[in-house]
C-alpha positions in Angstrom: 0.0 -0.1 0.0 1.4 3.5 -1.1 2.0 5.7 1.8 0.3 9.1 0.8 1.3 11.0 3.9 3.2 14.1 3.6 6.8 13.7 4.2 8.3 14.6 7.7 10.5 17.6 7.5 13.6 17.7 9.3 16.0 20.8 9.6 19.5 21.3 10.7 20.2 24.9 11.8 23.5 25.9 13.3 23.0 24.3 16.8 19.2 23.9 16.2 17.4 20.9 15.2 13.6 20.8 14.2 11.6 17.9 13.0 8.1 19.1 11.9 5.5 16.4 11.4 2.8 17.8 8.9 0.1 15.3 9.7 0.6 15.8 13.8 -2.5 17.0 15.4 -0.2 19.6 17.2 -0.1 22.8 15.0 3.3 23.4 13.6 4.1 26.7 15.4 3.4 24.8 18.6 5.9 22.1 17.4 8.7 24.7 16.7 8.0 26.1 19.9 7.9 22.6 22.0 11.4 21.8 20.3 13.0 25.2 20.7 12.2 25.0 24.7 13.3 21.3 24.9 16.6 22.4 22.5 17.2 24.9 25.3 16.5 22.9 28.1 18.8 20.3 27.2 21.7 22.6 26.2 21.4 22.1 22.7 20.5 25.8 22.5 22.7 27.9 25.1 21.9 31.3 26.5 22.7 34.0 24.0 22.9 31.6 20.9 21.6 33.2 17.8 18.7 31.4 16.3 17.5 31.4 12.5 15.7 34.5 11.4 11.9 34.1 10.6 12.8 34.0 7.1 15.4 31.7 7.0 13.5 29.1 9.3 10.5 29.1 7.2 12.2 28.6 4.1 14.0 25.6 5.3 11.1 24.2 6.7 8.8 25.1 3.9 6.3 26.4 5.8 4.6 29.8 5.9 6.4 32.8 7.3 3.7 33.7 9.8 4.0 30.2 11.1 7.4 30.8 12.5 6.8 34.3 13.2 4.1 33.0 15.6 6.2 30.6 17.2 8.7 33.0 17.8 6.8 36.1 18.9 5.0 33.5 21.7 8.8 32.3 22.5 10.0 35.8 23.1 6.6 36.9 25.3 7.4 34.0 27.6 11.1 34.9 27.8 13.0 31.9 25.9 14.0 34.0 23.1 14.8 37.7 22.7 15.0 40.2 19.6 17.9 42.3 19.4 17.1 45.0 17.1 19.3 45.1 14.0 21.0 41.6 15.1 18.7 39.0 15.2 16.8 36.6 17.5 18.6 35.2 20.4 18.1 32.7 23.3 17.5 34.6 26.5 19.9 34.5 29.0 17.1 33.2 31.7 15.7 30.8 29.7 16.8 27.3 30.5 14.8 27.5 34.0 11.5 28.6 32.3 12.1 26.2 28.9 13.0 23.1 31.5 9.6 23.3 33.1 7.9 23.9 29.7 9.9 21.2 28.3 8.9 18.4 31.0 5.2 19.7 30.5 5.8 19.0 26.8 7.4 15.7 27.4 4.9 14.6 30.1 2.0 15.2 27.4 3.7 13.0 24.7 4.2 10.2 27.4 0.7 10.2 28.4 -0.3 10.0 24.5 2.2 7.2 24.2 0.7 5.3 27.0 -2.8 5.4 25.7 -1.4 4.0 22.3 0.4 1.5 23.9 -2.9 0.6 26.0 -4.9 0.8 22.9 -2.6 -1.6 21.2 -2.5 -4.2 23.9 1.0 -3.6 25.2 1.8 -4.3 28.8 3.3 -1.6 31.0 6.2 -3.8 31.3 6.4 -4.1 27.5 6.3 -0.4 27.0 9.0 -0.2 30.0 11.5 -2.7 28.3 10.7 -0.8 24.7 11.3 2.5 26.0 14.7 1.7 27.7 15.6 -0.2 24.4 15.1 3.0 22.4 16.7 5.3 25.1 19.7 3.2 24.6 20.0 3.4 21.0 18.9 7.2 20.9 21.4 8.2 23.5 24.1 5.6 22.7 24.2 4.8 26.4 
């Protein structure tokens, strides 16, 4: 059977890594926000690091400029990013604490969804735990 879903869009930019799922029920601007917060919380984006311009990121992701602008505007209003007039957009100096809480909240929501899916497919908690452990080791090389 032919897979007709739109392809996943993955972008590597400076130190930022974004993976956009066009078919996800999560709006694209929220996917951008969640992933920027996580990158900050995990240290992949450090305070004062420059992030791509709205135009550059929209071009790379092949999405509407306003989608990126909305994500950035919300990240600025919550204090994760800051705009330096004439210089660009940067990770705010105080961002990690706020981003850490937001990243944990976003991860908890994804884990809840994962648990619901696993239950719906008949996996036990033990099977899911083993699967997560295996995948964690593969992803983190630990």
